[in-house]
Every structure is written in C-alpha cells, then in structure tokens.
PAZAPA-4460 file (N, C-alpha, C; in steps of 0.05 Angstrom, whole numbers, plus 32768, in hexadecimal, padded with zeros to 4 digits):
% residues 179
    n_x    n_y    n_z   ca_x   ca_y   ca_z    c_x    c_y    c_z   seq   type   mol
   7CE1   7303   83A0   7CFA   730E   83A9   7CFC   730B   83C7     1      M     A
   7D11   7300   83D1   7D14   72FB   83ED   7D1C   7313   83FC     2      G     A
   7D1A   7311   8417   7D22   7326   8428   7D41   7328   842A     3      S     A
   7D4B   7340   842C   7D68   7343   842E   7D6F   7358   8443     4      M     A
   7D87   7357   844E   7D8F   736B   8461   7D9A   7383   8451     5      K     A
   7D92   739B   8458   7D9B   73B3   844A   7DA3   73C8   845F     6      S     A
   7DB7   73D7   8459   7DBF   73ED   846B   7DAE   7405   8465     7      L     A
   7D9F   740D   8479   7D8E   7425   8476   7DA0   743E   847A     8      A     A
   7D94   7455   8473   7DA4   746E   8473   7DAB   7477   848F     9      T     A
   7D9E   746D   84A4   7DA5   7475   84BF   7DB9   7462   84CB    10      D     A
   7DC4   744F   84BB   7DD9   743D   84C4   7DCF   7423   84CF    11      G     A
   7DB5   7420   84D3   7DAB   7407   84DD   7DA8   73F2   84C7    12      Q     A
   7DAB   73D9   84CF   7DA6   73C4   84BC   7D89   73BA   84C0    13      V     A
   7D7A   73BB   84AA   7D5E   73B3   84AC   7D58   739C   8499    14      V     A
   7D44   738D   849F   7D3C   7376   848E   7D28   7381   847A    15      D     A
   7D30   7384   8461   7D1F   7390   844D   7D27   7387   8431    16      T     A
   7D14   738B   841E   7D1A   7386   8402   7D24   73A0   83F4    17      R     A
   7D22   73B6   8402   7D2B   73D0   83F8   7D49   73D2   83FB    18      V     A
   7D56   73DB   83E5   7D74   73DC   83E6   7D7C   73F9   83E3    19      V     A
   7D8D   7402   83F6   7D98   741D   83F6   7DB5   741C   83EB    20      F     A
   7DBB   742D   83D8   7DD6   7430   83CE   7DDD   744E   83CF    21      E     A
   7DF2   7454   83DE   7DF9   7470   83E1   7E13   7477   83D5    22      E     A
   7E14   748D   83C7   7E2D   7499   83BC   7E2F   74B5   83C8    23      T     A
   7E46   74C2   83C5   7E48   74DD   83CF   7E33   74F0   83C2    24      P     A
   7E2B   74EB   83AA   7E19   74FD   839C   7DFC   74F8   83A2    25      A     A
   7DF4   74DF   83A8   7DD7   74D9   83AB   7DD3   74BE   83B9    26      R     A
   7DB9   74BB   83C0   7DB0   74A2   83CB   7D9F   7494   83B6    27      L     A
   7DA3   747A   83B3   7D93   746B   83A0   7D84   7456   83B1    28      K     A
   7D69   7456   83AE   7D58   7444   83BD   7D4A   7432   83A8    29      V     A
   7D50   7418   83A8   7D44   7405   8395   7D2D   73F7   83A4    30      V     A
   7D15   73F9   8399   7CFD   73ED   83A5   7CF2   73D8   8391    31      I     A
   7CF1   73BF   8399   7CE7   73AA   8387   7CC9   73AE   8383    32      P     A
   7CBF   73A6   836D   7CA3   73A9   8366   7C97   738F   835B    33      D     A
   7C7F   7389   8362   7C71   7372   8358   7C64   7379   833D    34      K     A
   7C65   7367   832A   7C59   736C   8310   7C3B   7365   8312    35      T     A
   7C2A   7378   8309   7C0E   7373   8308   7C09   7367   82EC    36      N     A
   7C08   734D   82EB   7C07   733F   82D1   7BEE   7345   82C1    37      W     A
   7BD8   7349   82CE   7BBF   734F   82C0   7BC2   7369   82B1    38      L     A
   7BCA   737E   82BF   7BCD   7399   82B2   7BE3   7399   829E    39      L     A
   7BF9   738B   82A4   7C0F   7389   8290   7C05   737B   8277    40      F     A
   7BF6   7366   8279   7BEB   7358   8262   7BD7   736A   8252    41      G     A
   7BC6   7378   8260   7BB3   7389   8253   7BC0   73A0   8244    42      L     A
   7BD4   73AC   8250   7BE2   73C2   8243   7BF4   73B7   822C    43      Y     A
   7BFE   739E   822E   7C0D   7392   8218   7BFA   738E   8200    44      S     A
   7BE2   7383   8206   7BCF   737F   81F1   7BC6   7399   81E4    45      L     A
   7BC2   73AE   81F5   7BBA   73C8   81EB   7BD0   73D4   81D9    46      A     A
   7BE9   73D0   81E0   7BFF   73DA   81CF   7C00   73CC   81B5    47      L     A
   7BFB   73B1   81B4   7BFB   73A3   819B   7BE4   73AC   8189    48      L     A
   7BCC   73B0   8195   7BB6   73BB   8185   7BBC   73D7   817B    49      V     A
   7BC7   73E7   818C   7BCF   7403   8184   7BE2   7402   816C    50      W     A
   7BF6   73F1   816E   7C0A   73EF   8158   7BFD   73E5   813E    51      L     A
   7BEC   73D1   8140   7BDE   73C7   8129   7BCD   73DC   811B    52      G     A
   7BBE   73EB   812B   7BAD   7400   8120   7BBE   7416   8114    53      M     A
   7BD5   741D   8120   7BE6   7432   8115   7BF2   7429   80FA    54      F     A
   7BFA   7410   80F8   7C05   7406   80DF   7BF0   7407   80C9    55      V     A
   7BD7   73FF   80CF   7BC1   73FF   80BC   7BBC   741B   80B1    56      V     A
   7BBC   742F   80C3   7BB7   744A   80BB   7BCE   7455   80AA    57      V     A
   7BE6   744F   80B3   7BFD   7459   80A3   7BFE   744C   8087    58      L     A
   7BF7   7433   8085   7BF6   7426   806A   7BE1   7434   8059    59      R     A
   7BCA   743A   8065   7BB5   7447   8056   7BBE   7463   804D    60      F     A
   7BCC   7472   805F   7BD4   748D   8058   7BE8   748D   8041    61      L     A
   7BFA   747A   8040   7C10   747A   802C   7C0A   7466   8015    62      F     A
   7BF2   745E   8013   7BEA   744B   7FFE   7BEA   7457   7FE3    63      Q     A
   7BE5   746F   7FE1   7BE4   747C   7FC6   7BCF   7492   7FC5    64      G     A
   7BCA   749B   7FAE   7BB6   74B1   7FAC   7B9B   74A8   7FB5    65      P     A
   7B8E   74BA   7FC3   7B73   74B4   7FCD   7B65   74CE   7FD5    66      G     A
   7B52   74CC   7FE6   7B43   74E3   7FEF   7B54   74F4   8001    67      N     A
   7B58   750D   7FFB   7B6A   751F   800A   7B5E   7525   8026    68      A     A
   7B44   7528   8027   7B37   752E   8041   7B3A   7516   8054    69      V     A
   7B36   74FF   804A   7B39   74E6   805A   7B56   74E4   8063    70      L     A
   7B69   74EA   8052   7B85   74E9   8059   7B8C   74FC   806F    71      A     A
   7B81   7515   806E   7B86   7529   8083   7B7A   751F   809E    72      I     A
   7B61   7515   809C   7B55   750A   80B5   7B65   74F3   80C1    73      L     A
   7B6E   74E1   80B0   7B7E   74CB   80BA   7B99   74D5   80C6    74      L     A
   7BA4   74E9   80BA   7BBD   74F5   80C5   7BB8   7501   80E0    75      F     A
   7BA2   7510   80E3   7B9C   751B   80FD   7B96   7505   8111    76      L     A
   7B87   74F1   8109   7B82   74DA   811A   7B9C   74CD   8123    77      W     A
   7BAF   74CB   8111   7BC9   74BF   8117   7BD8   74CF   812D    78      S     A
   7BD6   74E9   812C   7BE3   74FA   8141   7BD6   74F4   815C    79      L     A
   7BBC   74F2   815D   7BAF   74EC   8176   7BB6   74CF   817F    80      I     A
   7BB7   74BD   816C   7BBE   74A1   8171   7BDA   749F   817C    81      W     A
   7BED   74AF   8172   7C08   74B0   817D   7C09   74B9   819A    82      L     A
   7BF9   74CD   81A0   7BF8   74D7   81BC   7BED   74C0   81CE    83      W     A
   7BD8   74B2   81C5   7BCD   749C   81D4   7BE1   7486   81D7    84      F     A
   7BF1   7480   81C2   7C05   746C   81C3   7C1B   7473   81D7    85      G     A
   7C22   748C   81D9   7C35   7495   81ED   7C2B   748F   820A    86      R     A
   7C11   7494   820E   7C05   748E   8228   7C07   746F   822D    87      F     A
   7BFF   745F   821A   7BFF   7442   821D   7C1C   7438   8222    88      L     A
   7C2F   7443   8214   7C4B   743B   8218   7C54   7441   8234    89      W     A
   7C4D   7458   823F   7C54   745F   825A   7C47   744C   826F    90      G     A
   7C2E   7446   826B   7C20   7433   827E   7C2C   7417   827B    91      R     A
   7C33   740E   8263   7C3F   73F4   8260   7C5A   73F3   826E    92      W     A
   7C6A   7408   826C   7C84   7409   8279   7C80   7409   8298    93      Q     A
   7C6C   7416   82A1   7C66   7417   82BE   7C61   73FB   82C9    94      Y     A
   7C51   73EC   82BB   7C4A   73D1   82C4   7C5F   73BC   82BD    95      Y     A
   7C71   73C2   82AA   7C86   73AF   82A3   7C9E   73B0   82B6    96      A     A
   7CA1   73C7   82C4   7CB8   73CA   82D6   7CB6   73B8   82EE    97      A     A
   7CCD   73AD   82F7   7CCD   739B   830E   7CDA   73A8   8327    98      N     A
   7CE0   73C2   8324   7CEB   73D1   833B   7CE7   73EF   8337    99      R     A
   7CE8   73FD   834D   7CE8   741A   834C   7D03   7423   8358   100      E     A
   7D0E   7438   834E   7D27   7443   8358   7D22   7460   835F   101      I     A
   7D28   7467   8378   7D25   7482   8381   7D42   748D   8385   102      L     A
   7D49   74A1   8376   7D62   74AF   8379   7D5D   74C9   8388   103      F     A
   7D6D   74CE   839D   7D6A   74E7   83AC   7D85   74F4   83AD   104      I     A
   7D87   750D   83A4   7D9F   751D   83A7   7D97   7538   83B3   105      D     A
   7DAA   754A   83B4   7DA5   7564   83C1   7D8F   7574   83B3   106      R     A
   7D8C   7571   8399   7D7A   7582   838A   7D61   7574   8380   107      E     A
   7D61   755A   837D   7D49   754E   8372   7D44   7531   837C   108      Q     A
   7D2B   7529   8379   7D22   750E   837D   7D1C   7503   8361   109      L     A
   7D26   74EC   835B   7D21   74DF   8341   7D14   74C4   8346   110      I     A
   7CFD   74C0   833B   7CEF   74A6   833E   7CF0   7498   8323   111      L     A
   7CFB   7481   8322   7CFF   7472   8309   7CF4   7456   830A   112      R     A
   7CE6   744E   82F5   7CDC   7432   82F2   7CE9   7427   82D9   113      R     A
   7D01   741B   82DC   7D10   7412   82C4   7D04   73F9   82B7   114      P     A
   7D04   73F9   829D   7CFE   73E2   828C   7D15   73E1   8278   115      V     A
   7D29   73D0   827E   7D41   73CF   826D   7D4D   73EB   826C   116      S     A
   7D53   73F5   8254   7D5E   7410   8253   7D48   7425   8251   117      I     A
   7D2F   741B   824E   7D18   742D   824D   7D0D   7430   826A   118      L     A
   7CF7   743D   826C   7CEA   743F   8286   7CE0   745B   828B   119      G     A
   7CD0   745D   82A0   7CC5   7477   82A7   7CD8   7484   82BC   120      L     A
   7CDD   749D   82B8   7CEE   74AD   82CB   7CE0   74C7   82CF   121      T     A
   7CDC   74CE   82E9   7CD0   74E7   82F1   7CE3   74F5   8305   122      T     A
   7CE8   750E   8300   7CFA   751E   8311   7CEA   7533   8320   123      S     A
   7CF1   7536   833A   7CE3   754A   834B   7CF8   755B   8359   124      Y     A
   7CF3   7575   8359   7D05   7588   8366   7D01   7585   8385   125      D     A
   7D17   7580   8393   7D16   757B   83B0   7D0B   7593   83BF   126      R     A
   7D0F   75AC   83B5   7D05   75C3   83C3   7CE6   75C3   83C6   127      R     A
   7CD9   75B5   83B4   7CBC   75B4   83B4   7CB0   759A   83BD   128      H     A
   7CC2   7588   83C6   7CB9   756D   83D0   7CB7   756E   83EE   129      A     A
   7CA1   7563   83F8   7C9D   7561   8415   7CA9   7548   8420   130      G     A
   7CA6   7544   843A   7CB1   752C   8446   7CA2   7513   843D   131      P     A
   7CAF   74FC   8440   7CA2   74E3   8438   7C8E   74DB   844D   132      F     A
   7C79   74CD   8445   7C65   74C3   8458   7C59   74A9   844D   133      Y     A
   7C4C   749A   845E   7C3F   7482   8455   7C21   7489   8450   134      Y     A
   7C18   7483   8438   7BFD   7489   8430   7BEB   7471   8438   135      S     A
   7BD9   7476   844B   7BC7   7460   8454   7BB3   745A   843E   136      D     A
   7BAC   746D   842E   7B98   7468   8418   7BA4   7457   8402   137      K     A
   7BBD   745C   83FA   7BCA   744D   83E4   7BDD   7437   83EE   138      H     A
   7BE1   7435   8408   7BF2   7420   8415   7C0E   7420   8409   139      H     A
   7C1B   7438   8408   7C36   743A   83FD   7C43   7454   8407   140      C     A
   7C5D   7455   8404   7C6B   746F   840B   7C63   7484   83F6   141      P     A
   7C66   749D   83FF   7C5F   74B3   83ED   7C6D   74CC   83F6   142      A     A
   7C6C   74E0   83E5   7C75   74FB   83ED   7C64   750F   83DD   143      F     A
   7C62   7527   83E7   7C53   753C   83DA   7C67   754D   83CA   144      D     A
   7C5F   7551   83B1   7C6F   7562   839F   7C5D   7579   8396   145      Y     A
   7C62   7590   83A1   7C51   75A7   839C   7C34   759F   83A3   146      A     A
   7C22   759E   8390   7C06   7598   8395   7BFF   757A   8390   147      Y     A
   7C12   756A   8388   7C0B   754E   8381   7C18   753B   8394   148      Q     A
   7C0B   7524   8397   7C16   750E   83A8   7C24   74FB   8395   149      H     A
   7C3C   74F2   839D   7C4C   74E0   838C   7C4E   74C6   839C   150      V     A
   7C44   74B0   8391   7C44   7496   839F   7C58   7484   8392   151      Y     A
   7C65   7473   83A2   7C78   7460   8397   7C7A   7448   83AA   152      F     A
   7C87   7433   83A2   7C8A   741C   83B3   7C70   740E   83BA   153      G     A
   7C5E   740B   83A7   7C43   7400   83AC   7C44   73E3   83B6   154      H     A
   7C59   73D4   83AE   7C59   73B8   83B6   7C67   73B2   83D1   155      S     A
   7C70   73C7   83DE   7C7D   73C3   83F8   7C68   73BD   840D   156      L     A
   7C6D   73AA   841F   7C5C   73A7   8436   7C5B   73C0   8448   157      P     A
   7C46   73C4   8457   7C43   73DC   8466   7C5A   73E1   8479   158      A     A
   7C64   73CD   8487   7C7A   73D1   849A   7C93   73DA   848C   159      A     A
   7C98   73CE   8475   7CB0   73D5   8466   7CAE   73F1   845A   160      E     A
   7C96   73F8   8451   7C92   7413   8446   7C95   7428   845C   161      A     A
   7C8A   7423   8473   7C8D   7436   8489   7CAA   7439   8493   162      Q     A
   7CB9   7423   8492   7CD5   7424   8499   7CE5   7435   8484   163      Q     A
   7CDE   7431   846B   7CEA   7441   8456   7CE5   745F   845A   164      L     A
   7CCC   7465   8460   7CC4   7481   8465   7CD4   748D   847C   165      V     A
   7CD6   747E   8492   7CE5   7487   84AA   7D03   748C   84A3   166      K     A
   7D0E   7479   8494   7D2A   747B   848C   7D30   7493   847B   167      T     A
   7D1F   7497   8467   7D22   74AE   8454   7D1E   74C8   8462   168      L     A
   7D0A   74C9   8474   7D04   74E2   8482   7D1A   74E9   8496   169      N     A
   7D25   74D4   84A3   7D3B   74D9   84B6   7D53   74E5   84A8   170      A     A
   7D57   74DE   848F   7D6E   74E7   847F   7D69   7502   8472   171      R     A
   7D51   7506   8466   7D4D   751E   8456   7D3A   7532   8462   172      Y     A
   7D2A   752A   8476   7D18   753D   8483   7D1A   7539   84A1   173      F     A
   7D31   753D   84AD   7D34   7537   84CA   7D24   754A   84DC   174      P     A
   7D1D   7561   84D3   7D0E   7574   84E4   7CF0   756F   84E4   175      D     A
   7CE7   755E   84D2   7CCA   7558   84D1   7CC3   7544   84E7   176      E     A
   7CAC   7549   84F5   7CA3   7536   8509   7C93   751F   84FC   177      E     A
   7C94   7508   8509   7C84   74F2   84FF   7C67   74F8   8504   178      D     A
   7C56   74EF   84F1   7C39   74F4   84F4   7C2D   74DD   8504   179      E     A
***
C-alpha cells in the first residue's frame, strides 16, 4: 500500500497511510495492516482440523444407538470443542483482516478488524480510557483502558504511529502533557 496524503484532525496535511474520516458524530481512523501469512496459514489449517474433528464427533453422536456414557462424554467434549473453535475463529479473523478501524465518538472507542461482513469488534467506554501513547515494547500505538493496555496499528512505522498518537491526543486529550 503506497503512501498517501491525509488530513489529520489538527488540520495539517501529513504524509501517511492512515486515513481520517470525520463526521459530526465521530472520527473514523483507518489503519492499514500487513498480513502475517505464517500465522494466517497456521490458524487456517487449525480451523480445518477443528471442523473435521467436529464433524467426526457429530457423526458418531447421531449415528444411532450406542453406549450412553460415551455419548454423554462426547457431548461434553463437543461443548468444550465449540468453545475452542470460537477462540480459533477469533484468532483467524484477527490475522485475516487487512486493516484496523478506530471509531471515536463522545462516549466510546471502537476498535474493529473487519473481514468482509465479519470481523472482531471491541468497544471501550471513553470515561475509562486514558490518553494514547506509543508503546516502545510493542512498537505500536496504545491506550490504557481501566487496568488493561490496548494495542493497535502494529504494522505502522514508528514515526507514523507517533504522529497518529500526537494527532489523536491533540484532539481528544488536549490537557495531557507529552511524555
């Protein structure tokens, strides 16, 4: 993805791949993401294995009369397997997304990694979100939400990530001093 000129929230034109779209209700920040093909491939393979195992167990459960104890154990195993599949599905969607979208309005921060109409979406109450900062450990922008650190924009170069942090803080946390 090439570099493009984008209007930052402070009115300056900066050279970045991050795109700002503002409406009266909210700010939308689109951050491109690089696909980690190795992890995407591994999670794709894990999902296929998960699906195959689930089909085998379901076929066995509905095959006909058999041992009731074994059927109950397989049913319980299926519930645990469904929970594990939900985890795998979420990780697969995380690595399949080619962009992150940060929505900021008066009441909440929404971080979305879209995959077609699917994708991961997490919402954070703005009252409990701290100012944005650049994480030296993870090399990406972040913010604190209550007791947890929320990282995003992992594929941004350091200068671009720091510019994004400055732009967002100037708009939403103007009273906070730079560290």
